[in-house]
N, C-alpha and C positions, 0 to 999 in steps of 0.2 A: 269808800275803799273798795266795796264790792264792784262798783262801776269801773274803777281803775283796774282791778284784777281781771275783770271780764275782757276789757280792751287789751290787756297784756296777753291774755290767753289767745285772743283772736290774732294778735301780731305774731305770736310764736307759731301758731298753726300755719299762718301765711308763709312765714319763713321756711318752715319744714316742708311745706308744699312746693315752694320754689326749688329747694334742694332736691326733692324727689323728682321733679320735672327735669332738673339738670342731669340727675343720675340716669333717668330713662333715656334722655337724648344721647348721653354719652354711650350708654349700653347699646342703643339702636345703631349709632354710628359705628361702634366696634363690631357689632354683629353683621352689619351690612358691608363692612370692609372686605370680608371674604368674597362677597359677590363681585365687587369691583376688581378683586385680585384674581378672579377666574376660578374660584373654588366654590360654586354655588351650593354644593352639598353641605359644606361647613356652615355657610350662611343659614341654610334651612334649619340645621340643628340649633344654632345659637338663637335664631329668631323665634323658633318654636318654644324654647325655654323661656325667653323673654315674654312671649305672648301668654304663657301660663301663669305669669305673675298677676297679682291683683292690681291691675293698672286702671286709671281713670279711662272712661270710654274713648275720649279723643286720642289718648296715647295708644290705647289698644288698637284703634283703627289704623294709626300710623304704622305700628309694628305689623299689623295684618297686611297692609298694602305692600310693604317690603317683602314680607314672607311669600305673598302670592307671586311676586316677581321672581324671587329666588327659586320657588318651586317650579315655575315654568322653565326657567333657564336650566334648572337641574333635571329637566325632563321628568317631572313628577306632576303632570297635568291633572291626574285624577284627584290628587290631594288638594290641588288648587280649587277644583270644583267643589269639593267638600267644604273647604275653608270658607268659600264665598257664599255658602248657603246660610251663614249666620245672619240673623235678623239685623244686627248692628251694621251690616254692610249693604243693606238693601238699597238698590237704585243709585249708588254712587258712581260717578263717571269712571273712576279707576277700577271699580268692581266690574263694570261692563267690559272694560278693555282687557283685563286679565282673564276674565271668563272667556272672552272671544279668543284670546291667545291660547288658552288651555284647550278649548274646543278645536281650534285649528291644529294644535299639536296632535290631537287624537284623530285628525282627518274628518272631523265632524263639520265639514265645510258649510252645509246648509244651515246648521245651527249657529255657526260663528258669524256668517255674513250679516244678518240683521243687526247684530250687536255692533259690528264695525260701522255699518251704515249710520247707526244712531250717533256715532261719535265723529262723523265727518263734518259736522257743523263748525262754522268758523269760531264759535264761542268755546269749543271744546279744547282743553289743553292737550288732548290726544289726537287732534285732527289729522296731522300728517302721518303719524304712525298708523292711525286707523285707515286712512286712504291706502297706504301701502298694504296693510293687512287685507283690506277689501280686494285690492288688486290680485294679491296672491290667492285669495279664496275664490274669486271669480275665475281665475286661470285654472285652478284645480277642478272647478265645476264645468270646465270646458267652454266658458263664456269669454272667449279670447278678445273679442272686440270691446266688450265692457271692461275687461281687465286692462286692456291697452289704454282706454280713456283714463282710468285711474292713475296709471303710471305716468302718463303724459302730464297730468296735473302737478306732478312732483319733479318734473324734469329739470327745473331750475332752482330747486330747493337746495340750500347749502348742505343740509344733513342727509337728505334722502335722494338728492338728484342723481348721483352716480349709480346707486343701486336701481333706481327707477329707470334710468336710461338703459342699463343692461337688460332689465326685464322687458322693457319695451322692444329692444332690439331682438331679443329671443322670440317675442310674440310675432314680430314682423316676419321673422324667418318661418315660424310655424304657419303664418298666414300666406306665405309665398311671396312676400314683398322684400326680397333681398336688398335692393338698392336703398330702401329706407332704413333697413337695419344697418347697412354699411355707413350711411350718413350719420346715424346716431352714434355709432361706435367711433367714427372719426372725430365727431364733435366732442365726445367724451375724452378721447385721446388728447385732443388739443387742450381741453380744459385741464387735464391732469398735468400735461407738460407745462402749461402756464403756471399752475399752482406750484410746481417744482421749481420753476425759475424764480418765482416770488419768494419762496422759502430760502433758496440759495442766496438771493440778494439780501434778504433780511439778516441772514447769518453773517454775511460779509459786512453789512452796515454796522452790526453790533459786535463784531469781533474785536477782541482787545488789541490795542496797538502794539 
């Protein structure tokens, strides 16, 4: 009987843990919603309240990651740097990325650059964002040719390509290479026009009869 009771207790604890995890996920999604809705200040307050709860370490880290993002977007980079000093966040890829973003927000370019460079490896989930960040940082440091090489790496990326091409064109102008800047902008204009045509065609194809 004792054995059965012990197993029953383990089962109950397991079920309660699952409910707690579900509640945390729902709370995290709700708190993060303000960030996607364009009000990061609200997300910061909600996520901070959630972070102060007695959460398991893995869930605490998930909340901390979203809070770091919200703080950077809300222009609170000093708070981000304080948050990321917690030992539980040591040496995680996303910790390095948001620390780099916070440092860049504070114009601490020389401190941000090595963190971005560490994340430009192909195995990093932040690779493309880090390449763009490194390009911006190098440009701020006056290393225009190095920055240009970073942006060129992203020229054909679906997410970062347009922004990278604009930055590359700006750098070509700064470097006195107006023809290349014009070529990039014309290429970008053609791509944008093509995407608009595809979108219009798709809307036509799926329009109700």
